[in-house]
C-alpha positions as CSV (number, residue, x, y, z in Angstrom):
1,X,1.9,-12.2,14.6
2,X,4.9,-13.8,16.3
3,X,7.2,-13.2,19.3
4,X,10.8,-12.5,18.6
5,X,13.9,-12.5,20.9
6,X,16.5,-10.2,19.5
7,X,20.1,-11.0,20.7
8,X,22.4,-8.1,20.0
9,X,26.1,-8.9,20.2
10,X,28.7,-6.2,20.9
11,X,31.9,-5.9,18.7
12,X,34.0,-9.0,19.4
13,X,37.7,-8.9,20.0
14,X,38.3,-11.3,17.2
15,X,35.6,-11.2,14.5
16,X,36.8,-14.3,12.6
17,X,36.8,-16.4,15.8
18,X,33.3,-15.1,16.7
19,X,31.9,-16.0,13.2
20,X,33.5,-19.4,13.1
21,X,32.4,-20.4,16.6
22,X,28.9,-18.9,16.1
23,X,28.3,-20.8,12.9
24,X,30.0,-24.1,13.9
25,X,28.8,-24.4,17.6
26,X,26.3,-21.8,18.7
27,X,23.8,-21.9,15.8
28,X,23.4,-25.7,16.1
29,X,23.1,-25.5,19.8
30,X,20.5,-22.6,19.8
31,X,18.5,-24.3,17.0
32,X,17.5,-27.1,19.4
33,X,15.4,-24.8,21.6
34,X,11.8,-26.2,21.7
35,X,9.2,-24.0,20.0
36,X,11.8,-22.1,17.9
37,X,10.0,-21.5,14.6
38,X,12.7,-19.5,12.8
39,X,16.3,-18.4,13.7
40,X,18.1,-15.7,11.7
41,X,21.3,-13.7,12.3
42,X,23.3,-11.1,10.5
43,X,26.1,-8.6,10.9
44,X,25.2,-5.0,11.4
45,X,26.3,-2.0,9.4
46,X,25.2,1.6,9.8
47,X,23.4,3.5,7.2
48,X,25.5,6.7,7.7
49,X,29.0,5.0,7.9
50,X,29.4,5.4,11.7
51,X,30.3,2.5,13.9
52,X,27.1,0.6,14.8
53,X,26.4,-0.3,18.4
54,X,26.3,-4.0,17.6
55,X,28.4,-6.4,15.6
56,X,25.6,-8.8,14.9
57,X,21.9,-9.4,15.8
58,X,20.2,-12.8,16.0
59,X,16.4,-13.2,15.8
60,X,14.7,-16.1,17.4
61,X,11.0,-16.4,16.4
62,X,8.3,-18.2,18.4
63,X,4.6,-18.6,17.4
64,X,3.3,-17.0,20.6
65,X,4.0,-16.1,24.3
66,X,3.4,-19.7,25.5
67,X,5.9,-21.1,23.0
68,X,8.4,-18.4,24.0
69,X,8.0,-19.1,27.7
70,X,8.4,-22.8,27.2
71,X,11.5,-22.2,25.0
72,X,13.1,-19.8,27.5
73,X,12.5,-22.3,30.4
74,X,14.0,-25.2,28.5
75,X,17.4,-26.9,29.2
76,X,18.3,-26.2,25.5
77,X,17.9,-22.5,26.0
78,X,19.9,-22.7,29.2
79,X,22.7,-24.4,27.3
80,X,22.6,-21.8,24.5
81,X,22.6,-19.0,27.0
82,X,25.6,-20.5,28.9
83,X,27.5,-20.9,25.6
84,X,27.4,-17.2,24.8
85,X,30.3,-16.6,27.1
86,X,32.4,-18.9,24.9
87,X,32.4,-16.5,22.0
88,X,31.0,-13.1,22.9
89,X,33.8,-10.9,24.3
90,X,31.6,-7.7,24.6
91,X,28.2,-7.3,26.3
92,X,25.2,-8.9,24.8
93,X,21.7,-7.3,24.9
94,X,18.5,-9.3,24.6
95,X,15.0,-8.0,23.9
96,X,11.6,-9.6,23.4
97,X,8.9,-8.1,21.3
98,X,5.8,-9.0,19.4
99,X,6.0,-8.6,15.7
100,X,3.2,-8.1,13.2
101,X,3.5,-7.9,9.5
102,X,2.3,-4.4,8.3
103,X,3.5,-4.2,4.7
104,X,3.9,-6.2,1.5
């Protein structure tokens, strides 16, 4: 079982600029958060062809609640959070949830 922070990015004004900045600046910055076990991200598409509510979703995995709390309170997370305004032109939603593997 792990704890995940899901960061859901709205559709940016300029997708190419978002992607370039996210890869070049934000990923290295966010990767420094203490206790971060895994960091993934991907662009969203809908299964029915309609416009999805998000452009991309990032997943930040921590081993447990204590690691999550320490990571969230860190200067590195503060810097990553502040950096979001440099590339995200639409609202960003964040969720925390516990994940458990239930299948193969």
